[in-house]
N, C-alpha and C positions, 0 to 999 in steps of 0.2 A: 233577556236573562243573562246574567254575568257568567262567564266561565270560571274555572278554578283560579286560585290565587297564586301570585308570584311575589316573592320578597326580594328586596335589594339591600345589600349591606355595602354602603359607600356609593356616592354619586359623583359624576363628573359630566362634562359636556356630552361625551359619547353615551354614557349610561342613561342620561336624561332622555336622549333620543330613543334608546331601546325601550325605556319605560313608557314613553309616549306611544310607541308602536303597539305595545301590549295593551295599553288602555284603549286605543282605537279599535283593537281587535276583540274587545269585550272582556278582557281579563281584569280581575281585581288585583291591584298592585299596591304594595306597601313598602316603605323604605326607611332606613336610618342613615343619617349623614350628619357630621359635626357642623357643616356649614349651613347656617340658617337661610342664607340666600338661595342655595341650591334646593333646600327643602321647600322654600316658598314657591320656587318655580315648579317644583314637582307637584305641590298641592294645587296650584292653579290649573294643572292639566288633569286633575281628578284623582291624584294619588293620595294614599293614606300615610300620614306621618307617624313614625315610631320613635319612642323616646330612648331606646337603647338597642344594643346589638341583638340581644336574645329575642326581643319583641318582634324584630323584623323577620325572624324565622318561624314564628308561631302561626299555625293554621294555614301554612302555604304548602303547595305541592311542588314548587320549584323555588330555589333560593339562589340568587345571583350575587356572588361575593366579589367585590372589586377593591377590597382593602389590600394593602401590600405589606403591612408590618407583621412580622413573623409571630410575635407574641399575641397580637390581637387575633390572628388566624387560629393559633393553637387554642386560645380561650374559646373562640367561637365553636370550634369543632370538639375539643376534648375536655373542657371544664365540666364541673358537676352539672351545670345547666346547659351544656353544649348541645349542638344540633344533631349529634350522632346518637343521642339517647333514643331508645326504642319508641318512646311516645311521640317523637317527632315524625316517625314513619317516613324518613327520607329514603326514596327508592332509587334515585339516579343521581350520580355526581357528574356534572358537565365541566370538563376542563376547557375553558373558553377564553380566547383572546379577542377582544372587541376593539376595533379602531376605525377611524374614518378612511374610506377609500379615497385615493388621491388621483386616480386615472381620470381622463376626460369623460369616459363612458359612465363611470360610477362616482364622479366627484361629489363629495358630501354625504354619500350613503354610508351607513354603518356596515363594516365588513366583519363577519364573525368567523373565527377559526376555532374548531372545537373537536373534542372526542367525548362521546357519551360513554359513561361507565356505569353499568347497571349493578346496584348493590343487591336489590331484591326485585325479582320479576313480579310485576303486578299490573293491575288495570290502568294505572296512571302512567305507565312507561311511554305510551304513545302521546299522552298529553305533554309530557316534559319535552319531547322532541318538537312537538308542534308549537309549544310556547316559545322555544328558542327560535324556531323558524319564523314565528310571527313578529319577532323583533325587527327583522329587516329581510329584504329579498335576497341579498347576496350572502350565501352561506357556504363555507368550506368545511366538509366533514372528512376528517382523516380516519383511516382504519388503523387498527393496532392497539397498543397499550395506552393506558391513560397518560396524559402529559403532552399531547400534540399541540394544544393551544399554547401552553407555556413554552414549548420547544420552538414553535414557529415565531413566537415573540422574541426569543433569544436571537434567532437568526436575523430578524428584522433589526434588532438593536445593534447587532454586530455591524450590519451595513450602515446604519445611520451614524454610528460613531466614527467609522472609517471615513465615510463621506464628509463628515463635519471637519475632521482634522485635515483631510485633503483639501477641502475648500479654503481653510485658513492658510494652508501652505501655498496654495495657488494664488490667493490674493496677496500674500507677502511677496511671492516671486514677481508678480505683475507690478506691484508698487516699486520694488527694487529695480525693475526694468524701465521705470519711468512712465508706466501706463496708468491712467487714472482708474482707481478701483471701481467707480460706478460704470465706466466704459467697459471694463472687464466683465462686470456683472451682466450688463445688457447684452453683450455679445455671447458669452458662455451660456446664458440662459436660452439661447436659440441655436446652440451648437451641440456637438456630440459629448462635450464635457459636462453637460447639465445633469443635475440630479434633483430630486425633490428637496433634499436637504439644502443644496446650494441655492436653489431658487427661493426657498422660503425662510432660510436662516440668515443668509448673508445680508439682506437689507436691514434686518433688525440689528445685526452686529455693527454695521456701518453707522447706524444711528446711535449706537452705544446704549441701547435700552435692554440689554440682557444682564442680569446679575451674575457677577463672576462666581461668587461662592456657591449660590444656589445651582447654577448651571453645571459647574464643574463637579459639585458634590453628586448631582444626579447621574452625570456621565460616569463618574468614578464608581458609584454603586452598581449601575447596570453592567458596566464592563467587568467588574469584579465577579458578578454572578456567572456571566458567560464564560469567563476564563477559568473559573473554578470547575464548571461543568466539563470544559475541554480538558482540564488537568485530570479529572476523574476518569475520563475516557481515554487518556493518553493520546490526545489528538492535537496536533500543532495548528496554531492560528497565528502565523507570523505577522500578517498585516494588522490584525487586531491588537497584537502585543505591542507593536510599534505605536499604534494610535493610543493605546492605554498609557504608555510611557509619557507621551506628549500631554495627555490629560492630567496625569499625576504631577508633571512639572508645573503645569498651569495652576493646578489646585494648590500646590504647595506655595506658589508665589502669592496666590490670592489670600490664603490663610495667614501667611507671614505678614502681608501688608495690612490685613484687617480692614480693607476698604471694600465698599460695595461698588466697584468700578466695572466698566464694560469688559467683556471677555477679551476683546481685541487689545486692551491695555496690557493684559497679562501676556498675550501672544507677542506683542511688540517687544517685551522684555526678553523673550526667548529668541526671537528672530533678528532683533536689531533694526527692524523696519517699522516706521511709524505709519501704519495704514490709515488710521483715523485722520491724521493731518493731511495725508495724500488725498483722502476722500473729501476733505473740506476745501481743497484747492479748487480754483476755477476750472470748470469742465467745459467741454464742447460736445456737440451732438454728431457722432459719426454718420448716422443715417441722414441727417440734414445735409451734411457735406456731400453724401452720395446723391441726394436729390438734386443739389445744385450742379453736381458733375454731369448728370444726365442732360441738362440743358446746354452744356458746353461741349459735349462729346462730338468728336469728329466722325464722319462717315467712313466705315470700314468696308472695303469691297472683297479683299482676298485675305484669308486667314490660313496660316500654317499651324499644324498641330502635331506635336511630338509627344508620344506616350499614350497608347491606346489600350491601356489596361482596364480594369473593372470600372474605375472612376473616369479615366480619360476617354474611353470609348463612348460613354453616355454623354459626356460634355461635348465631344466632337460631333457626334450625330445630332445633338440638339442644335448646334450652331449651323448645321446644314439647312435648317428650316428657313434661314434668312441670309445665308452667306455661301460663297464658294470656299470650300475647305479642302486643303491638301493635307493628308495625314501620313504619319510614319510612326512605327513602333519599334522599339529597340529590344533585341533578344536579351533576356535577363542574364544569361551566362556569357554574353559576347564581350563584356568589358571586364578585364582582369586587372587587378592592381599590380603595377610594376613600379619600381623606384624610378624617379625622374632624374636625369642629369641636371646639374645646376644651371646649365645654359638654356634649358627648356623650362624655366621657372614655374609657370603655372599650367603647362600643357599636360593634359592627363592622358589622352590617347596618343601613344607614340607610334613610330613607324611600324607598319605591319600589324597594328592592333586597332583597326577601325571598328566603329559600331556596326553591328549586323542587324538587318531588318528582320523583324519577326513576322513572317508572311501570313500566318493564319488570321491574325487580327487585322492586318492591312487589307487582306482580301475581303474579310467581313465588312470592313469599313467601306470598301469600294462598292460592295453589293448594296449598301445603304444609300449610295449616291455620292459618296466622297471620291476624291481623286487620290490615288495611291502614290506615295513617294518612295523611292528606293534608298534615299539617304537624307540626313538632316539638311544638307545643302539644297537638294532638289525640292524639299518641302517649302523652303524659304524663298524660292524664286518668285519675285514680284509680290511678296506678302506684305501687307500693311501692318499686320500684327501676327506675332508668333506666340502660341501658347505652349508652354512646356509643363507636362504632367508626368514626369518620370518618377522612379522609385526613391532616389536619394541624391545626395550632392555629387557623388562620383559619376552617376549617369548624366546628371545635368551638365557637369563639366565636360564630359565626353561628347555630348551632342552639340555643345556650343563651340568647343575649341579643338575637337578631335579631327581626324581625317574626314574630309567632306563635311566639316562642321558648319553650324548655322551662322555663326558670327561673320565669317568671311563672305557668305553668300547673301546675307540680308541686304536689301536695298537701303540706301542712305535715308535716315529719318524714321525707320521702322521702329516699332515697339515690341518688347519682349515681356510677356506675362509669365512669371514663374509661379506656378501653383503647386509645385512639389513641396513636401514637408522637409524643410531644410533649416539650418540654424540661422538666426538673425545675422551672425557674423559673416556667413557665406554670402548672403544676399548683399550686405553692405559692401563687401569686398568686390563682388561681381559688378556692382554699379560703378565703383571707382575704376575698375579695369575698362569697362565699356566707355567711360567718359575720358580717360586720360591716355590710353594707349593706342598707337597706330598699329596696323596689322601688316606683318611682313610675310611675303611669299617667297619660299626658297625653292628654286628649280635646281635639283641636285643630280649631277651625272656621276655615277660611281665607276670605279676601275673595272668592275665586272661587266660593264656595258649596260646595266639596268639603270632606270631612272625612276624617280618618284617626286611627288609634290608634297610639301609640308608647310602648313601655316603655323607661325609662332608669333608670340607677342613680346619677344625680347631678343637680344642680339645672339650671335653665334660665334663659335670658335672652331677653327679647322682641326685643332688637336683632338677634339672629341670624336672626329670621324676620319680615321686614317685612310679609308678606302676611297674617299672622294678626290676627284681630280679637277672638278670645275664647279664653281658656285656662282649662280646669278641671282642677285637680290632685286626684287621689285617692291617698293613701298606704297601702301595704300594711304589715301588721305583720311582724316577723321570722318567717321560715318554718322555721328550724332545719333547713335542708337539709344533708345530710351528703355528703362527697366521699370516694371511694376511688380512689386512684391505682393502676391495675391494668393495666399494659401486658402484652402477651402475646407468645408466641413458639411456633412449631411448624408453621406452614403450613396450607394450606387443608384437607387431609384431616383433620388432627388437630383443627382447629376444628369440623368437622362431627361428629367422633367424640367430642367432649368430652374430649380428652386433651391439651389445651394445657399449656404451662408458663406460669404466671402469677406475676408479681412484684408483690405487693400491699402498699400502705402506706397509712396514714391513722390517724385517731383510733380508739380501741378501739370506741366506740359505732358508728361508721360501718362498721367491719369486721364487727362482729357482726350489724348489720342487713342487710348485703349478702353475708354469708358463704355462705349457701345457694346463691346464684347463682355465686359464685366457685368453689365446690366442684364444682358441676354442670358447669362449663366446663373443668375442669382435671384432668390426671393428676398434675401436679406443681404444688402451690400453695406459694409461699413468702411468708411475712409478713416484710416488711423493716421493722425499727425505724428511726425517724427522721422519721415523719410523711409527709404528702403531698409527693411529689417524690423520695422515696428509691427507690420502685419504678421511676420513670422514669430515675433515675440508673443503676440496674442495666441497664435496657433500653438506655440510651445506650451502655454498654460492650458489650452484646451486638450492637448495630447497628454499632459500630466494627469489631468482629471479623468479623461477617457480611459487611460491605461490603468489607473487605480480602480476605476469602476469595473473593468473587465476582470482584473485580478481578484478584487474583493467579492464579486459575484461568484467566481469559481470557488473561493474559500468558503463562502456562505452555503452554497449548494452542497459542497463536500461535507461540511459540518452538519447540514441538515440530513444528509444521507447517513452519516455516522450516528445521528440521533434516532434514526429509524423512520424518518418522515418520507412520504412519497414526494420525490423531487419535482415531478411534473406539476403536482398540485401546489407544492411549496413555491415554485417559480411563479405560478399565477397569483398566489398570495403576495409575494414580494412585489410583483409588477403593479399591484394596486395599493401598495403600502408606502410608508415613508422611506423605505429602503430602496425604492425604485430609482433607476438612473437611465 
């Protein structure tokens, strides 16, 4: 025996699934839709076809409205034959946003966000809620005033549009840096910079199969609605405003040209970077290069590790499972910026300002089975490979070239893996310094009777130190130190599990020498052509996207709170929607 009837005004891929769920649950379902193909699919599943809007609402206990045109909605509700007439006996209005869930757990399921609004209390109130629940298992029910479904939809659209514009900006930046767009896509899809929009939109854009006018028109309309709401609430949305300006610029170009070209063609005019041509250039497979590297990697017996912070500690302790690791952590406030005299060209840690060990993490590392080091130099003693995972360029410089620095202490032929987030220029310059400069040790006796040692990589002038009375210079030979640019992504847990995404670049000899360590730390290892700096270039793009995602999520949740939504529930909705990242 069939249950009560449900009507649909408008059908699409999602609502067809909703209707099918209702039919399978025993409801009678009828629908009106302009597309004959969608109605044919609906009829095949047992649904009743309606010839007009009004017919779809006759004789039903619940009516699902999926049209978006304002005039049609007004006619449906308020015209002489509208559904709010008393003879229709509409008892409940459901403000509902239906979409496909995109999370791994609910992938493909229909996700419903709604607020029930009771017009007249009656015996069918329970039916209306059950009919909605029957459409799919995942249901989000917001408390409060009517409008939660529409409001949550606006928040999701806010995130989708920001992510879309950020994705285009990231692809443009990568192409400008000489990195193949498809390689950027493959790596970012497995890193912290990924989002549902990036993963699902960028491939279509690279193939040029998105209509410029249609896509930009939809974006422009959606963003306009959200921004109008923000304006009415006097609530600032700075990231969305910037994204909207980019969409407007692209839309104006598309309309002016009058061509049905790919969206990226419009973006190329704005950025001056030809992403499509870059994407059509001959590519290589970074994972295949990594696989070949594993067969050529040299055996590593002793590893030095500098930087035992949240990420570094997990990486170092994971390496303990198969290697002897000596660790050192630098105190965050130990290195202070001071101006350098010109004769100490690139020396960062000057006299009396040496890196200080951060004892709590070093002690914790020792309790895990590691060997504690009291200075960068001590950590590097007899090390085959040195991994540096400090906070920034300044700290990297200090542990390499400062007092008791790593460079002077490393044995000849050792490799340095720099996994810190630094600029591509810093890494490129560091490699040149390691390759071209000899290291000078100054044993200086001062007039006050005190002495100290200092390593520099350029000459000296006695006029810069009026207190010295004796200078003895000893020159080191070239050490053949090798550098691997290997920034990481993945978070603390993946660092401890050895399942990071690593973007490595450098000379073949350096990669082969450090390959065993790179493989041990990673689940996804990518070898990026272009030498030292190329890996950090990819990480730069990843950081751009990850930063935008963090900021846009904060903006979205703040906007949701201003709209009166439960932010905990809203976060769960976002996590399973196209706004996730």
